[in-house]
N, C-alpha and C positions, 0 to 999 in steps of 0.2 A: 223540258225547258219552258219558261214563262211566255205568255201569249201577251204582248204589249200593243197598246193602242197609241197610235201617235197623231195627235190632230195638228194639222199643218204639215203632214208628212211629205208634201210635195213642194214645200218651200225650201229656201236656202239651206237652213240650219237643219230642218225636219227631215229633208232627204239624205243628208249625211248621217244622220242618226239613224234613219230606217236601215242603210246599207251597213252600218256597225252592228246593229242588233240582229240582222240577218246572218251576217257574218259569225257571230257568236253562237249561232244556233236557235234563236228566239223565233217564235211565230209572231208576225206584225201585221197589224190592221192600221191602214191609213186612212184618215178621213180629212178631205180637203175639197174646197170648192173651187181651186185654182184661181181665185181672184188676185192673190199675188204669188201664190205657188205656180210652178210650171210642171206639166206631165213630162217633158224631157228630163226633168231633173231625175226621175225614177226610171230612166230608160234603161240603165244598166241592170236593174232587179225587176223589171215590170213583170216578166214571165216567171219570177221565183215561186217555187211551189208552196212556200211558208208565207208569201205576201198576198194580202187582200186589200183591194183599193176601193174605198167608198168614195164616189163623187157627191159631194154635198157640202152644205153648210153646218157650222157647229150651232147655228141659231135654229136649226131644224130639230125640234125636241125628240120626235119620234126616231129620227134618223140616229141623233146622237145615243139615244137609249139603246138602239140595236147594236151600234158600233161598241159600246162599253161591254155588251153582255159577253161573259165567257173569258174576258181578259183577267190578267193579273197585276198588270202595271199600266198606268196611264201616264204618258208623257204630253202634257198640254202646251203645245207650242203655237197653235192658231190664235191669232190676234190681228188687229189692224196695227200695221207696223210703218215707219218710215216717216221722218219729219214732214216732208211735202204732202203725204196723203193725210196724215192726222191734221196738219194746219188746214188743209182744204175741206176736210170732211169730218168735223168733230162728233156730229151725231152717229155716224158709222162706227167710229172710234168707240165711243161709250157704250153702245149697244153690243158691239161684238165683243168687247174686252169683259164686259161685268157678267151679263146674264147666263151666258153659256158655262162660264167658269162655276158659277153658283150651281148650276144644273149638274155639272160634271162632278163637284164635290158631293153633292147629295147621292148621286149614282154611285160614287167610290165608297162610301159610308155603308151603302147597302150591299155592295158587292165584295167589300173588303179589299179592293186594289191598293197597292202603293201608288203614290202619286207625285209627279214632278211638275211644278207649276213655273214656266218660264214667265220671269219678271225683267225688269229693266233698270239700267242706271237712271232713267228718267224720274224714277220716284224720288231721288234726292232733290230734284228740282234745281234751286240756285243756292245750293249750300255752299257756303263760301270757304270751306276747309280745303288745304292743299291736297289731303287724302281723304277719300271717303270710306268710313267704316260702316258695317250693317246695322249698329244701333245709332247712328247719327240721326239727328232731326230732320224731318222733311221740310224742304221750304220752297213751296211751289209759288209761281207767281199768280197775278189776278185771274178770276174766272173770264174777264173781258179779252184774255189773250189765249186763243185758241190751242196753241201748241201744248199748254200745260194739261189739256183733256187726257192725252195719253198717260202721262205720269200718274195724274189722279186717279184714272180708271185702274191702273195697274196697281196701285198702292191699295185700292178697295179690294182688288183680287187677293193681294196679300193678307189683308185683314180677314177676309172671308176664310182663306185657307188657313190661317192660324186659329181662327176661332173654331173651325170644325176640328182641328187638332186637339184643342184643349176640351172640347165638349165631347167629341166622339172617339178620341185617340186615332184619328185619321192618320195614316204614315205618309205625311205630305212635307216634301222638301221644296224650297223656294230658291231659285236661282236668278240672281239679277245679271243680265247680260251687259257688258261693256264693249261696244264696237267690234262685234264678231265679223271677220272677214274671210274671204277666201274663193275658190272656184264655185261658181253657179250664182254668186251674188250679183244682182244687177242694180243700176244705178237710178232706175226709174222714180224711187221714192225718196230721193236725198242722200242714199248711201255714197259717202265720199270716196272711197278708194276705188270701187269699180267705175264711177264716174270720171275720176282723174285718169285711170288707165286708158279708158276709152278714148277720152280726149287727147291724151298724149299720143296714141296710136293712130289717131285721126289727123295729126299734124297741129293739134292745139287750137287756140289757147287753152289752158287749164283755167276754169272758172273758180276763183277762191273767193268765197263769201267775206264781206266786210274786210278787215285788214290782215285776216290769216294768223292772227296771234291766239286763237282759240286752241286750247290744249286737250289732247285726247289720247288714248291708249288702245293699242289694236292687239286682237288675239286671233290666231288661226282657227277656223272652224273645227278642224280635227282634234285640237287639244281641248277645246271647249266641250265638244261632243263627248270626248273621254271623260271630262270633269262632270258632265250631267250624269253619265251611266254610273260612274263610281259614287257620286253622292247619293243617287237614288238607290243604289244597292248598299250603302253603308248603314250600319245600325245607329250610327251616330249623327245621321242626316235629319230624320223627321222632327218636324216642329221648329226647324231653324231656317234662317236665310242666309245665303252665300252670294258674296261678290264672284263672279265668273268672268275673267278677262285677263289681258296682259296689265302689267303695273309699270311699264316703261313710257313715260310721257314724251309726246312730240307735238309741236305745234302744227296747225294745218298748213301753214306757209312751208314749213320743214318738209312737211309729207309731200307737197307738190314738187318741192325741189328734188326730193329724192325719187318720186315716180319719173320726173323728166331725166334725171341723171342715168336711170336705168332704161330708158326708152329711146329717147331722142333729145339731146342737148340743146338743139336748135328751138325746142318749143318753148313759147313764152307764158307768163301768167298774166291772167286779167282778173282785176279786183272787181267784185260786184257787190252793190249795196244789198242788205237783207231785203228791202222793201222790193226790189226787182225780182228777187228770187222766191219770195214767200208772202210778200204783201206787207203793208204799212204796220200791221198789228202784231208782227213776228217778234218774239224775244228769245235770245239764245243764252246758252250756258257757256261761260268762258273756260271754265276748267273742269275736266271730268276724269279724275285718277283714282282708281279703287285701291283700298288695302285688301290683298287676298291672303292674308295670314290664316283666316279661318278655314278657307278651302284647302290650303296647304296643309294644315294641322289635322284636318279630317281625313283626307284622302292620300297625303303624303306627297303631293306634287301640286304645281300650278303652271298654267300656261307660260311657256318660256321663249318660244320662237322668236327670232329677231325680226324687226321689222324689215330688214332687207330680204330676209328668206321669205317672209310672208309675200312681199310685193313681187318677189321674183316668180313665186308659184302662181299668183295672179296673173301676172303678165304673161307667162307661158301659156296658161290656160286661155286668156283673151285672145292671144295670137293663134292658138289652134282654132278656137271658134271662128275666128276671122277667116282663117285659111279655109275651113270647111264650107263656110257660106260662100267664098269665092270660087270653089272648085265646082 
């Protein structure tokens, strides 16, 4: 069975991917510095005989080179993520997201690994279309607004990956994630669903930024991981970009109301200006809805779990975590 490297493997999505790969019989190496990932995310498989965990940063070139050696597939998920983190530290975002990706691509050309590059819906920027397709124009905001550093850095990652595919025939697949949610996700870096659930279970209020009319789509991490593996293994994947996410839009206000309905109907909503949450220079995207036709045509399926089922799973997990912490 293949030997897979998962950068960021102790993170939210990465840990679910690691578990799935191990269950499929793969040998897995994880590289993570635990800056946003957590060791407890891998607790269930930490002693697995086919798992090797390397503690360190993807910016450490010798360490990264060692981690790649002997592998067959690279899943590159490590990145600076989260709107809050990106807005507060754009230098870290740019350095973490660009230079290690370039090094990994060079190493993969030398070693012949298949390569999955995790990208983001942020690369679309402020595209005004109702639904975003993979060939749409990028419309980023001004460089004076730090939040666009993330989308720009990941767009450069995509340009690099596709250039390596064209020049060296590197078998690289790019997946743009749209609001992936599920157990193990934390709200520390601006992730809205775990933040809402935590606030609701604590008695509220739920803090909705601006007026709550922003539109998003949510996908359960289990379905996203399934899509990532299927795309990486598909002969139709290399050299292409895929939106990966749910395609059922919901406003943030509606999301808050649904969380309240499923936890505690007495909880209230508090509306908070962006300036108080992220600073005066923050700029948001009002609507983010993917077209996932290319994904469905390539692997024969797309994330389809309902928002209600997704929230129930997250609420159940959060309640279990709180129960263990209180015992």
